[in-house]
C-alpha positions, -999 to +999 in steps of 0.1 A: +060-540-681+081-571-684+050-593-689+044-573-721+080-570-732+090-606-728+066-635-733+085-658-710+083-635-680+057-644-654+041-623-628+041-631-590+005-641-592+012-665-621+041-680-602+020-683-569-009-700-588+015-725-605+031-733-571-002-744-558-002-773-583+034-784-575+040-815-554+070-803-535+089-836-534+079-856-565+077-827-589+110-812-577+127-846-580+113-851-615+124-816-626+160-823-616+159-857-634+145-841-666+170-812-663+200-836-661+186-858-689+187-830-714+214-808-728+225-781-705+245-748-708+263-736-677+279-703-670+298-696-639+314-666-622+337-666-591+343-632-576+355-619-543+373-638-515+382-669-537+416-679-549+421-696-583+427-731-569+394-729-549+376-718-580+390-747-601+381-771-574+345-759-573+344-762-611+357-797-608+329-807-584+302-794-608+318-811-638+319-845-619+282-843-613+275-835-650+297-864-661+281-888-636+247-881-650+259-880-686+246-845-692+252-833-727+268-799-730+247-774-749+267-749-770+260-713-762+249-707-798+222-733-794+207-717-763+170-708-768+166-673-782+150-646-760+122-626-775+115-590-767+085-570-779+093-545-806+068-517-808+062-504-843+070-467-851+043-443-842+024-468-820+013-466-784+006-497-763-016-491-732-021-512-701-048-499-678-051-517-645-065-513-610-041-519-581-040-553-564-043-537-530-079-525-524-066-498-500-038-484-523-041-446-523-015-440-550-019-439-588+011-447-610+021-440-646+051-456-662+058-443-697+082-466-715+098-453-747+115-479-770+148-466-785+156-497-806+184-522-808+212-514-785+244-499-799+273-480-783+262-447-800+226-451-789+235-461-754+258-431-746+233-407-762+203-419-741+226-421-710+234-384-716+197-375-720+190-392-687+219-375-670+207-340-682+170-347-675+171-364-641+174-332-620+149-309-639+123-337-640+124-341-603+125-304-596+095-297-619+071-326-612+080-334-576+092-301-561+073-274-581+041-292-591+040-315-560+028-343-582+039-372-561+066-386-538+082-408-566+094-391-598+121-407-619+136-413-653+160-441-662+176-460-691+165-496-694+178-525-715+158-556-721+182-580-737+191-563-770+164-536-768+172-501-754+145-480-738+139-450-716+113-449-687+096-420-670+078-430-638+055-410-615+036-422-584+010-398-570-018-398-545-031-364-556-035-368-594-055-390-617-035-412-641-046-391-671-034-359-654+000-376-645+005-386-682-004-351-694+021-336-670+048-360-682+040-351-718+041-314-710+075-318-692+090-336-722+080-307-745+093-282-720+126-300-714+132-300-752+126-263-756+140-250-723+170-274-718+182-292-748+179-264-774+197-241-751+226-265-748+231-263-786+240-226-780+257-230-747+286-253-757+304-250-724+274-262-705+270-291-729+307-301-724+302-299-686+273-324-688+294-347-710+324-345-687+304-351-656+288-383-671+322-395-683+336-391-648+306-411-633+312-439-658+349-440-650+343-440-612+350-472-592+320-494-582+306-484-548+305-520-536+311-556-545+275-563-555+276-535-580+308-548-595+294-584-596+263-572-615+284-554-641+306-585-647+277-609-647+258-589-673+287-592-697+290-629-691+252-635-695+250-617-728+282-632-740+299-599-747+326-601-720+335-564-724+345-559-688+357-523-694+325-512-711+321-481-690+356-469-701+345-475-738+313-455-732+332-427-715+354-424-745+325-426-769+308-396-752+335-374-767+318-379-801+283-370-790+274-335-801+244-313-790+230-317-825+231-355-823+215-354-789+186-331-800+180-352-831+178-384-810+155-368-785+131-355-812+130-390-826+128-411-794+111-391-767+094-359-780+056-363-777+051-350-812+075-375-828+059-396-856+084-424-848+076-425-811+074-461-798+056-460-764+043-484-738+020-467-712+012-484-679-016-468-659-022-482-624-053-469-606-051-471-568-083-486-556-083-465-525-078-433-545-109-414-556-092-384-574-109-372-606-092-359-637-089-321-638-083-320-675-120-314-684-126-296-716-090-285-721-065-289-749-044-312-726-074-335-722-081-337-759-044-345-766-044-372-739-077-387-751-065-388-787-034-408-777-054-432-756-081-437-782-055-446-808-035-468-784-034-506-786-053-514-753-041-545-735-062-564-710-042-596-707-005-592-719+000-630-723-030-633-746-033-599-763+003-593-772+018-628-775-006-641-801+011-620-828-003-585-824+032-570-826+066-583-838+093-595-815+130-588-816+150-621-811+181-620-790+206-649-792+235-651-768+268-647-784+289-678-789 
C-alpha cells in the first residue's frame, strides 16, 4: 500500500536488492561525508529517564559535531516536500499480486478508502465510524461468516491524507469473495447500524462518550506516549494535547453528519468513493470463487473492470497517472 501511496517508499525487496550493491565500508563513509557536506535539518526528542541538564549536554555534543564539519542548518520550511497519492473521486485503484511465499495458504484483501486532507472535523468523524464499526465487522465477518482469522478496520493517516482501511485475511475464500463480503458488510452496516443511530439518540451519545473517554485515557506505556509526541514534532504541529482537543470536538458530531460522511467516504454506492484495493493471492491456496453467475459477482467484476490496474506501483503510478497531494512540514 505504501509503495502506491508514497513514491519515496521502498519495499523490503527493493532495499535488499540495493544493499547487494553497497560497499559496506567505502559507501557508508562516503554517505556520511556527503550528508555532512550538505544542509541538514535535525529534530530531537528526549523523553523518559533524562533530566534537563543531561538533555542539554547531549544537544551540545551533537551541535559540536555539526559545527566541526561546518554543516549548514536547513530551515524546516525548506525540507523536501512529501508526496502522497491522491485518488480522484469515483476511481478505484487495484493491485493484484501473488504472495511471495510459495506455500502461503491465506488470501488477503485490503480495501483502502481515501477520506481526503486531514482536518479536526474529518478526523473525529472517521474515528467515531471506526469505533462503531469495529465490533460488528468482527462479529459478522469473523464470527458469523467464519471468513478468516484476521478481520479489522482502522483509521490511517499518510502525512496529510486521512484514510480508512478494512482488511481481511482468509484461507477459505477467494479474494473476489472476500471483497464482495466487505462490500456487503459496508452496505449492511449503513442500513442496520448507522441509520438506526439517527433514531436512537441515546445509543449515539453512548458511542460518542465512550470514544471521548478512550481519547482522554492515559497512555498505556512509555512507547505509546513517545509515538504520540514524536508524531507532533515530526509534522511540526506540536499539539501535544491533541486527544483532548479531539475529545471536545466529538461533542459537535451529530448522527446526521456521521451518516453523510459515511455515505460519501465509505458506502459502496458512493459516486465520490476513492478506493485502493490490494488483492494478495496465497500461492498455496487453491480456493475458487463461489460468486459464479450471481449479482454479487457482476457487481465485483464491474468494479474490477473499471479499476486502474497496477502491476508495478513505482512505474504505473509515479509517472503521472494520478495527482499527488504535497505535504510540507510546518515551520
